[in-house]
TORLO-38627 format. One record per residue: z, y negated, x of N, C-alpha, C in turn; residue number from 1. Coordinates in steps of 0.1 Angstrom, whole numbers. Layout:
BEGIN
{{Z,Y,X},{Z,Y,X},{Z,Y,X},NUM}
...
This chain:
BEGIN
{{850,-1249,1265},{862,-1251,1272},{873,-1241,1268},1}
{{878,-1234,1277},{888,-1223,1274},{901,-1229,1270},2}
{{908,-1221,1262},{921,-1225,1257},{931,-1225,1268},3}
{{940,-1234,1269},{950,-1234,1279},{960,-1223,1277},4}
{{964,-1216,1287},{973,-1205,1286},{987,-1210,1283},5}
{{994,-1203,1274},{1007,-1207,1271},{1016,-1204,1282},6}
{{1025,-1213,1286},{1034,-1212,1297},{1048,-1208,1292},7}
{{1052,-1197,1297},{1065,-1192,1293},{1075,-1190,1305},8}
{{1087,-1195,1303},{1097,-1194,1314},{1108,-1185,1310},9}
{{1111,-1175,1318},{1122,-1166,1316},{1134,-1170,1324},10}
{{1145,-1172,1317},{1158,-1174,1324},{1165,-1161,1323},11}
{{1167,-1155,1335},{1172,-1141,1335},{1160,-1131,1336},12}
{{1160,-1122,1346},{1149,-1113,1347},{1153,-1099,1350},13}
{{1162,-1094,1341},{1166,-1080,1342},{1156,-1071,1335},14}
{{1161,-1060,1329},{1152,-1051,1322},{1144,-1057,1311},15}
{{1151,-1065,1302},{1144,-1071,1291},{1134,-1081,1295},16}
{{1139,-1091,1303},{1130,-1101,1308},{1118,-1096,1315},17}
{{1120,-1087,1324},{1108,-1082,1332},{1098,-1074,1323},18}
{{1103,-1067,1313},{1094,-1060,1304},{1086,-1069,1296},19}
{{1093,-1079,1290},{1086,-1089,1281},{1076,-1097,1290},20}
{{1080,-1101,1301},{1071,-1109,1310},{1059,-1101,1314},21}
{{1061,-1088,1317},{1050,-1080,1322},{1039,-1078,1311},22}
{{1044,-1075,1299},{1035,-1073,1287},{1028,-1086,1284},23}
{{1035,-1097,1283},{1029,-1110,1280},{1019,-1115,1290},24}
{{1022,-1113,1303},{1014,-1117,1314},{1001,-1109,1313},25}
{{1002,-1096,1310},{990,-1087,1309},{981,-1091,1298},26}
{{987,-1098,1288},{979,-1102,1276},{975,-1117,1277},27}
{{977,-1123,1289},{971,-1137,1291},{981,-1148,1291},28}
{{994,-1146,1290},{1004,-1157,1291},{1006,-1160,1306},29}
{{1009,-1173,1308},{1013,-1178,1321},{1028,-1178,1322},30}
{{1033,-1169,1330},{1047,-1165,1331},{1054,-1170,1344},31}
{{1065,-1176,1343},{1074,-1179,1354},{1088,-1175,1351},32}
{{1097,-1175,1361},{1110,-1170,1359},{1120,-1177,1368},33}
{{1133,-1177,1364},{1144,-1180,1373},{1155,-1170,1371},34}
{{1160,-1165,1382},{1171,-1155,1381},{1180,-1156,1393},35}
{{1192,-1153,1392},{1202,-1154,1403},{1198,-1144,1414},36}
{{1193,-1132,1409},{1189,-1122,1419},{1174,-1123,1421},37}
{{1170,-1130,1432},{1156,-1133,1434},{1147,-1122,1438},38}
{{1153,-1112,1444},{1144,-1101,1450},{1138,-1092,1439},39}
{{1143,-1093,1427},{1137,-1085,1416},{1126,-1092,1408},40}
{{1124,-1105,1411},{1115,-1112,1403},{1100,-1110,1408},41}
{{1092,-1105,1399},{1078,-1101,1403},{1068,-1111,1397},42}
{{1073,-1123,1392},{1064,-1133,1387},{1067,-1146,1395},43}
{{1060,-1157,1392},{1063,-1170,1398},{1077,-1173,1397},44}
{{1084,-1176,1408},{1098,-1180,1408},{1100,-1195,1409},45}
{{1107,-1201,1400},{1109,-1215,1400},{1124,-1218,1398},46}
{{1129,-1229,1404},{1143,-1233,1402},{1144,-1238,1387},47}
{{1156,-1239,1381},{1157,-1242,1367},{1150,-1255,1363},48}
{{1152,-1266,1371},{1146,-1279,1367},{1130,-1278,1366},49}
{{1124,-1271,1376},{1110,-1269,1376},{1105,-1260,1364},50}
{{1113,-1250,1362},{1109,-1240,1351},{1109,-1248,1338},51}
{{1120,-1256,1335},{1120,-1264,1323},{1109,-1274,1322},52}
{{1106,-1280,1333},{1095,-1290,1333},{1081,-1284,1331},53}
{{1079,-1272,1335},{1066,-1266,1335},{1063,-1259,1322},54}
{{1073,-1252,1316},{1070,-1243,1306},{1071,-1248,1291},55}
{{1063,-1243,1283},{1063,-1247,1268},{1074,-1239,1261},56}
{{1077,-1227,1265},{1087,-1218,1259},{1097,-1214,1269},57}
{{1110,-1215,1266},{1120,-1210,1275},{1127,-1198,1268},58}
{{1126,-1186,1274},{1132,-1174,1269},{1145,-1171,1277},59}
{{1156,-1171,1270},{1168,-1167,1277},{1171,-1153,1275},60}
{{1170,-1145,1286},{1172,-1131,1286},{1183,-1128,1297},61}
{{1194,-1134,1296},{1205,-1132,1305},{1215,-1122,1300},62}
{{1227,-1122,1305},{1237,-1113,1300},{1244,-1119,1287},63}
{{1249,-1111,1279},{1255,-1116,1267},{1266,-1127,1269},64}
{{1275,-1124,1279},{1286,-1133,1282},{1281,-1146,1288},65}
{{1269,-1147,1293},{1264,-1159,1299},{1255,-1167,1290},66}
{{1251,-1162,1279},{1241,-1168,1270},{1244,-1183,1266},67}
{{1257,-1185,1262},{1260,-1199,1258},{1261,-1208,1269},68}
{{1266,-1204,1281},{1267,-1213,1292},{1253,-1216,1297},69}
{{1244,-1206,1297},{1230,-1209,1301},{1223,-1219,1292},70}
{{1225,-1218,1279},{1220,-1228,1270},{1225,-1242,1273},71}
{{1238,-1243,1276},{1244,-1256,1279},{1238,-1261,1292},72}
{{1235,-1253,1302},{1230,-1257,1315},{1216,-1262,1314},73}
{{1208,-1255,1305},{1194,-1259,1303},{1192,-1270,1293},74}
{{1201,-1273,1285},{1199,-1283,1274},{1195,-1297,1280},75}
{{1201,-1302,1291},{1197,-1315,1295},{1183,-1316,1301},76}
{{1177,-1304,1304},{1164,-1303,1309},{1153,-1302,1299},77}
{{1156,-1299,1286},{1147,-1296,1276},{1140,-1309,1271},78}
{{1127,-1307,1266},{1120,-1319,1262},{1113,-1316,1248},79}
{{1107,-1326,1243},{1100,-1325,1230},{1088,-1316,1232},80}
{{1086,-1307,1222},{1075,-1298,1222},{1079,-1284,1227},81}
{{1090,-1283,1234},{1094,-1270,1239},{1102,-1262,1228},82}
{{1102,-1249,1230},{1110,-1240,1221},{1119,-1232,1230},83}
{{1132,-1232,1227},{1142,-1224,1235},{1145,-1212,1226},84}
{{1142,-1200,1231},{1144,-1187,1224},{1155,-1179,1230},85}
{{1166,-1176,1223},{1177,-1168,1228},{1174,-1154,1224},86}
{{1172,-1145,1234},{1170,-1131,1232},{1183,-1122,1234},87}
{{1194,-1129,1236},{1206,-1121,1240},{1213,-1114,1229},88}
{{1219,-1103,1231},{1226,-1095,1221},{1240,-1101,1219},89}
{{1240,-1111,1210},{1253,-1118,1208},{1256,-1117,1193},90}
{{1268,-1121,1189},{1272,-1122,1175},{1265,-1133,1169},91}
{{1265,-1133,1155},{1259,-1145,1148},{1266,-1158,1152},92}
{{1279,-1158,1153},{1286,-1170,1157},{1282,-1176,1170},93}
{{1280,-1167,1180},{1275,-1171,1193},{1261,-1177,1192},94}
{{1253,-1170,1184},{1239,-1175,1182},{1239,-1189,1176},95}
{{1248,-1191,1166},{1248,-1204,1160},{1253,-1215,1170},96}
{{1263,-1211,1178},{1268,-1220,1188},{1257,-1224,1198},97}
{{1248,-1214,1202},{1237,-1217,1211},{1227,-1227,1203},98}
{{1224,-1224,1191},{1215,-1232,1183},{1220,-1246,1182},99}
{{1233,-1248,1181},{1239,-1261,1180},{1237,-1269,1193},100}
{{1238,-1262,1204},{1236,-1268,1217},{1221,-1273,1218},101}
{{1212,-1264,1214},{1198,-1268,1215},{1194,-1279,1205},102}
{{1202,-1280,1194},{1199,-1290,1184},{1202,-1304,1189},103}
{{1210,-1305,1200},{1213,-1318,1206},{1201,-1323,1215},104}
{{1191,-1314,1217},{1180,-1318,1226},{1167,-1320,1217},105}
{{1156,-1325,1223},{1144,-1326,1216},{1137,-1313,1213},106}
{{1141,-1302,1219},{1134,-1289,1218},{1137,-1282,1205},107}
{{1129,-1273,1201},{1132,-1264,1190},{1139,-1252,1194},108}
{{1144,-1244,1184},{1152,-1232,1187},{1148,-1221,1178},109}
{{1148,-1209,1184},{1146,-1196,1177},{1156,-1186,1183},110}
{{1159,-1176,1175},{1166,-1164,1180},{1157,-1152,1180},111}
{{1159,-1143,1189},{1151,-1131,1189},{1160,-1119,1193},112}
{{1159,-1108,1186},{1167,-1097,1190},{1158,-1084,1191},113}
{{1161,-1076,1201},{1153,-1064,1203},{1161,-1052,1197},114}
{{1154,-1045,1188},{1160,-1033,1182},{1155,-1021,1190},115}
{{1164,-1011,1193},{1161,-1000,1200},{1163,-1003,1215},116}
{{1156,-995,1223},{1158,-996,1238},{1144,-998,1245},117}
{{1143,-1010,1251},{1131,-1013,1258},{1127,-1003,1269},118}
{{1138,-998,1275},{1135,-988,1286},{1128,-976,1280},119}
{{1130,-972,1268},{1124,-960,1262},{1111,-964,1254},120}
{{1111,-975,1247},{1100,-978,1239},{1090,-988,1245},121}
{{1094,-995,1255},{1085,-1005,1261},{1080,-1016,1251},122}
{{1067,-1019,1251},{1062,-1029,1243},{1063,-1026,1228},123}
{{1065,-1013,1225},{1066,-1009,1211},{1079,-1012,1204},124}
{{1089,-1016,1212},{1102,-1019,1207},{1101,-1031,1197},125}
{{1107,-1029,1185},{1107,-1039,1175},{1115,-1051,1178},126}
{{1110,-1063,1176},{1117,-1075,1178},{1118,-1083,1165},127}
{{1130,-1087,1162},{1132,-1096,1150},{1134,-1110,1155},128}
{{1128,-1120,1148},{1130,-1134,1152},{1136,-1141,1140},129}
{{1142,-1153,1142},{1148,-1161,1132},{1151,-1175,1137},130}
{{1156,-1183,1127},{1159,-1197,1131},{1147,-1206,1128},131}
{{1149,-1219,1131},{1139,-1229,1127},{1125,-1226,1133},132}
{{1124,-1221,1145},{1111,-1218,1150},{1109,-1203,1151},133}
{{1116,-1195,1143},{1115,-1181,1144},{1101,-1176,1140},134}
{{1095,-1182,1130},{1081,-1177,1126},{1071,-1180,1137},135}
{{1072,-1191,1143},{1063,-1194,1155},{1065,-1185,1166},136}
{{1078,-1181,1169},{1081,-1172,1180},{1075,-1158,1177},137}
{{1076,-1153,1165},{1071,-1140,1162},{1056,-1140,1164},138}
{{1049,-1151,1160},{1035,-1152,1161},{1031,-1152,1176},139}
{{1038,-1159,1184},{1036,-1160,1198},{1037,-1146,1205},140}
{{1048,-1139,1202},{1051,-1126,1208},{1040,-1116,1204},141}
{{1036,-1116,1192},{1026,-1107,1187},{1012,-1110,1194},142}
{{1009,-1123,1196},{997,-1127,1202},{996,-1122,1216},143}
{{1008,-1120,1223},{1008,-1116,1237},{1013,-1102,1238},144}
{{1011,-1094,1228},{1012,-1079,1230},{1025,-1073,1226},145}
{{1034,-1080,1219},{1047,-1075,1216},{1048,-1072,1201},146}
{{1058,-1064,1197},{1059,-1060,1183},{1070,-1068,1176},147}
{{1067,-1080,1172},{1076,-1090,1167},{1074,-1092,1152},148}
{{1086,-1094,1145},{1086,-1096,1130},{1095,-1108,1127},149}
{{1091,-1117,1120},{1100,-1128,1115},{1109,-1123,1105},150}
{{1122,-1126,1106},{1132,-1120,1098},{1139,-1131,1088},151}
{{1143,-1142,1093},{1149,-1152,1085},{1149,-1166,1091},152}
{{1148,-1176,1083},{1149,-1190,1088},{1164,-1193,1091},153}
{{1173,-1186,1086},{1187,-1188,1088},{1191,-1183,1102},154}
{{1195,-1191,1111},{1200,-1187,1124},{1212,-1178,1123},155}
{{1211,-1167,1130},{1222,-1157,1130},{1220,-1145,1122},156}
{{1210,-1145,1112},{1207,-1134,1104},{1201,-1122,1112},157}
{{1191,-1125,1120},{1185,-1115,1129},{1196,-1109,1138},158}
{{1204,-1117,1144},{1215,-1112,1152},{1225,-1103,1144},159}
{{1228,-1108,1132},{1237,-1100,1124},{1231,-1086,1121},160}
{{1218,-1086,1118},{1211,-1073,1116},{1212,-1064,1128},161}
{{1210,-1069,1140},{1211,-1061,1152},{1226,-1056,1154},162}
{{1235,-1065,1152},{1249,-1062,1155},{1254,-1050,1145},163}
{{1250,-1051,1133},{1254,-1041,1123},{1246,-1028,1126},164}
{{1234,-1029,1131},{1226,-1017,1135},{1233,-1010,1146},165}
{{1239,-1018,1155},{1246,-1013,1167},{1258,-1005,1163},166}
{{1264,-1008,1152},{1276,-1000,1147},{1272,-985,1148},167}
{{1259,-982,1143},{1255,-968,1144},{1250,-964,1157},168}
{{1242,-972,1164},{1236,-967,1176},{1246,-966,1187},169}
{{1255,-976,1189},{1265,-975,1199},{1276,-964,1195},170}
{{1279,-964,1182},{1288,-954,1177},{1283,-939,1179},171}
{{1271,-937,1176},{1265,-924,1178},{1265,-920,1193},172}
{{1262,-930,1201},{1262,-927,1216},{1276,-922,1220},173}
{{1286,-929,1215},{1300,-926,1219},{1304,-912,1213},174}
{{1300,-910,1201},{1304,-897,1194},{1297,-885,1202},175}
{{1284,-887,1205},{1277,-876,1213},{1284,-873,1226},176}
{{1288,-884,1233},{1294,-882,1246},{1308,-875,1244},177}
{{1316,-879,1234},{1329,-873,1232},{1327,-858,1229},178}
{{1317,-855,1220},{1314,-841,1216},{1310,-833,1229},179}
{{1300,-838,1236},{1295,-831,1247},{1304,-829,1259},180}
{{1313,-839,1261},{1323,-838,1272},{1332,-826,1268},181}
{{1336,-825,1255},{1344,-814,1251},{1337,-801,1252},182}
{{1324,-801,1248},{1316,-789,1249},{1314,-784,1263},183}
{{1312,-794,1272},{1311,-791,1287},{1323,-784,1292},184}
{{1335,-789,1287},{1347,-782,1292},{1349,-768,1285},185}
{{1343,-767,1273},{1344,-754,1267},{1333,-744,1272},186}
{{1323,-749,1279},{1313,-741,1285},{1301,-739,1278},187}
{{1298,-747,1268},{1285,-745,1260},{1279,-759,1256},188}
{{1279,-768,1265},{1273,-781,1262},{1258,-780,1259},189}
{{1251,-772,1267},{1236,-771,1265},{1233,-765,1251},190}
{{1241,-755,1248},{1239,-748,1235},{1242,-757,1223},191}
{{1252,-765,1224},{1256,-774,1213},{1246,-785,1212},192}
{{1242,-791,1223},{1232,-802,1223},{1219,-796,1217},193}
{{1214,-784,1220},{1202,-779,1215},{1204,-776,1200},194}
{{1215,-771,1196},{1217,-768,1182},{1216,-781,1173},195}
{{1223,-792,1178},{1222,-804,1171},{1208,-810,1171},196}
{{1202,-809,1183},{1188,-815,1184},{1178,-807,1174},197}
{{1180,-794,1174},{1171,-786,1165},{1173,-790,1150},198}
{{1186,-792,1147},{1190,-796,1133},{1184,-809,1129},199}
{{1185,-819,1138},{1180,-833,1135},{1165,-833,1135},200}
{{1159,-825,1143},{1144,-825,1144},{1139,-818,1131},201}
{{1145,-808,1126},{1140,-800,1115},{1143,-807,1102},202}
{{1153,-816,1101},{1156,-823,1089},{1155,-838,1091},203}
{{1147,-844,1082},{1145,-859,1084},{1158,-866,1083},204}
{{1160,-876,1092},{1172,-884,1092},{1175,-890,1079},205}
{{1165,-895,1072},{1167,-902,1060},{1174,-893,1049},206}
{{1170,-880,1049},{1176,-871,1040},{1190,-867,1044},207}
{{1192,-864,1056},{1205,-860,1061},{1215,-872,1059},208}
{{1211,-884,1063},{1220,-895,1062},{1223,-898,1048},209}
{{1213,-898,1039},{1215,-901,1025},{1225,-891,1019},210}
{{1224,-878,1023},{1233,-868,1017},{1247,-870,1022},211}
{{1249,-873,1035},{1263,-876,1040},{1269,-887,1032},212}
{{1262,-898,1030},{1267,-910,1024},{1270,-908,1009},213}
{{1260,-902,1002},{1261,-900,988},{1273,-891,985},214}
{{1276,-881,993},{1287,-871,990},{1300,-876,996},215}
{{1300,-887,1003},{1313,-891,1010},{1325,-893,1000},216}
{{1323,-901,989},{1334,-903,981},{1340,-891,975},217}
{{1332,-881,972},{1336,-868,966},{1342,-859,976},218}
{{1337,-859,988},{1340,-849,998},{1350,-854,1009},219}
{{1354,-866,1007},{1362,-873,1018},{1376,-865,1020},220}
{{1382,-860,1010},{1394,-853,1011},{1392,-840,1020},221}
{{1382,-832,1017},{1380,-820,1025},{1376,-824,1039},222}
{{1368,-834,1041},{1363,-837,1054},{1374,-843,1062},223}
{{1383,-850,1056},{1395,-855,1063},{1403,-844,1070},224}
{{1406,-834,1062},{1413,-822,1067},{1406,-815,1078},225}
{{1392,-814,1076},{1384,-808,1087},{1385,-816,1100},226}
{{1385,-830,1098},{1386,-838,1110},{1399,-836,1117},227}
{{1410,-834,1110},{1423,-831,1117},{1422,-819,1125},228}
{{1415,-809,1121},{1413,-796,1128},{1404,-799,1141},229}
{{1394,-808,1139},{1385,-812,1150},{1393,-818,1161},230}
{{1402,-827,1157},{1410,-834,1167},{1420,-825,1174},231}
{{1425,-815,1166},{1434,-805,1172},{1427,-797,1183},232}
{{1414,-794,1180},{1406,-786,1189},{1403,-794,1202},233}
{{1401,-807,1201},{1399,-815,1213},{1411,-816,1221},234}
{{1423,-817,1215},{1435,-817,1222},{1438,-804,1229},235}
{{1434,-793,1223},{1436,-780,1229},{1428,-779,1242},236}
{{1417,-786,1242},{1408,-786,1254},{1413,-796,1265},237}
{{1424,-803,1261},{1430,-813,1271},{1423,-826,1271},238}
{{1416,-829,1260},{1410,-842,1259},{1416,-850,1248},239}
{{1417,-863,1250},{1423,-872,1240},{1412,-877,1231},240}
{{1412,-874,1218},{1402,-879,1209},{1402,-894,1208},241}
{{1391,-901,1208},{1390,-915,1205},{1381,-918,1193},242}
{{1368,-914,1195},{1359,-916,1183},{1363,-907,1172},243}
{{1367,-895,1174},{1370,-885,1164},{1383,-889,1157},244}
{{1393,-896,1164},{1405,-901,1157},{1401,-912,1148},245}
{{1392,-921,1152},{1388,-932,1144},{1380,-926,1131},246}
{{1373,-916,1133},{1366,-910,1122},{1376,-904,1112},247}
{{1386,-897,1117},{1397,-892,1109},{1403,-903,1101},248}
{{1406,-914,1107},{1412,-926,1100},{1403,-931,1090},249}
{{1390,-931,1092},{1380,-936,1083},{1380,-928,1070},250}
{{1380,-914,1072},{1380,-905,1060},{1394,-906,1053},251}
{{1404,-908,1061},{1418,-910,1054},{1418,-922,1045},252}
{{1412,-933,1050},{1411,-945,1042},{1404,-943,1029},253}
{{1392,-936,1030},{1384,-934,1018},{1391,-925,1008},254}
{{1398,-915,1013},{1405,-906,1003},{1417,-913,996},255}
{{1423,-923,1003},{1433,-931,996},{1426,-940,986},256}
{{1415,-946,989},{1408,-954,980},{1403,-946,968},257}
{{1399,-933,970},{1393,-925,960},{1404,-920,950},258}
{{1416,-918,955},{1427,-913,946},{1425,-898,943},259}
{{1431,-894,932},{1431,-880,929},{1418,-875,922},260}
{{1410,-884,918},{1398,-880,911},{1386,-888,917},261}
{{1382,-884,929},{1371,-891,936},{1358,-890,928},262}
{{1350,-900,927},{1338,-901,919},{1326,-894,926},263}
{{1317,-888,918},{1304,-884,923},{1295,-896,922},264}
{{1286,-897,932},{1276,-907,932},{1262,-901,933},265}
{{1253,-908,926},{1239,-903,924},{1230,-907,936},266}
{{1234,-917,944},{1226,-922,955},{1234,-927,966},267}
{{1229,-928,978},{1236,-934,989},{1240,-949,986},268}
{{1231,-956,979},{1233,-970,976},{1245,-971,967},269}
{{1247,-962,957},{1259,-963,948},{1272,-960,956},270}
{{1271,-950,965},{1283,-947,973},{1287,-959,982},271}
{{1277,-965,988},{1280,-977,997},{1286,-988,989},272}
{{1280,-991,977},{1285,-1002,968},{1300,-999,964},273}
{{1302,-986,960},{1316,-982,956},{1326,-984,967},274}
{{1322,-980,980},{1332,-982,991},{1334,-997,994},275}
{{1323,-1004,995},{1324,-1019,998},{1332,-1026,988},276}
{{1331,-1023,976},{1339,-1030,965},{1354,-1027,967},277}
{{1357,-1015,971},{1371,-1011,973},{1377,-1016,986},278}
{{1369,-1019,995},{1374,-1024,1008},{1379,-1039,1006},279}
{{1374,-1045,996},{1379,-1059,993},{1374,-1069,1003},280}
{{1380,-1081,1003},{1377,-1092,1012},{1389,-1095,1021},281}
{{1387,-1099,1033},{1398,-1103,1042},{1395,-1117,1047},282}
């Protein structure tokens, strides 16, 4: 007798939901979905009450701002033996609020976060899971062709990891665009993009990043004054610095914390610990 296929219901069927559903369906999962935009759904389409009644796992892949409301709307429909998995990119506080909603139902809860970009990486995109049913969720996702890893039984930790990772990924995106918009106005965007790409390709990110961080406490004074010149250059081009002004402010804060005798640090970990200690608690 063949094993019964796991039934998975997707609430929201945008880029994330459609990719996950496609991979899991190809690997044997029984997939259905509900979405407000019905013409983009390429799997079995069910209304919310039927989706909840039919499926063993409910995956919420809606928009960030809708995640909590969707959990509240589905909560009355959930039953014993189901697992509600929130995949949305929310803060840890929002993830905990969603978990509290699901805790009022007979169903279990897990959080899942996707690191990187599913549009670029597809099924290779790394997924972290957490919460009371996080381990089970990671096993399920891996069984059906996805790259999932259990992170923490504490709800919100996987989300916190992603949010802090996004400080870099979203910040780097904005910095690149600010730089390239200025370079486009100056007439050499292609050359600058190629120069930076060649540098990052030739030098491992781990080594470059570690050097930037390790030398930050000692070099923050010099780099702060360089940033002031950078922002002057942007203004000369008729552009208002946004990211670069924030970077100037960051270096200014460090040089104040460092004082007249900034310390040398032997590792990036020591530099981070030094800065974190001086930032204090709020």
